C-alpha positions in Angstrom: -16.9 41.6 10.8 -14.2 38.8 9.7 -15.1 35.4 7.9 -13.0 32.9 9.8 -11.9 29.4 8.6 -12.6 26.6 10.9 -11.2 23.5 9.8 -13.3 20.9 9.7 -11.1 18.5 12.2 -11.5 21.1 15.2 -15.2 20.5 14.9 -14.9 16.6 14.7 -12.4 16.8 17.8 -14.9 19.2 19.7 -18.1 16.9 18.9 -15.9 13.5 20.2 -14.5 15.3 22.9 -18.5 16.2 24.4 -19.4 13.1 23.5 -16.9 10.5 24.9 -18.1 10.8 28.5 -21.9 9.7 27.5 -20.1 6.5 26.0 -19.3 3.1 27.4 -15.6 4.4 26.3 -15.8 6.7 29.1 -15.8 3.9 32.3 -12.7 2.7 30.1 -11.0 5.9 30.7 -12.3 6.9 33.9 -14.5 9.5 32.7 -17.7 10.9 34.6 -20.1 12.3 32.7 -20.9 15.8 33.9 -24.5 16.7 33.9 -26.0 17.9 30.7 -27.5 21.0 32.1 -23.9 21.9 33.2 -22.9 21.2 29.5 -25.5 23.8 27.9 -25.2 26.3 30.6 -21.0 25.6 29.6 -21.9 26.2 26.0 -24.3 29.3 26.7 -21.5 31.2 28.4 -19.0 30.4 25.8 -21.1 32.1 23.4 -22.1 34.9 25.1 -18.1 35.5 25.4 -17.5 35.1 22.1 -20.2 37.6 20.8 -19.1 39.8 23.6 -15.6 39.9 22.5 -16.9 40.1 18.2 -18.8 43.6 19.6 -16.2 44.7 21.6 -13.5 43.9 18.9 -15.5 45.8 16.4 -16.2 48.8 18.3 -12.2 48.8 18.9 -11.3 48.4 15.2 -14.1 51.3 14.5 -12.2 53.4 16.4 -8.5 53.0 15.9 -7.4 52.6 11.7 -4.5 50.2 11.2 
């Protein structure tokens, strides 16, 4: 499989995006925190999607040579 470069800035933005609704800043911005169980389920769905996409991509590129 291919190694991907994921810049640290993107990781920081993702973490900040997930944390903001659980901080006092959320009320200032009008945010409401989602239940933690929902966030965990959403993360699991995304992880399964990425895994499935990588598996299918690997199968595709093993059969099709460019």
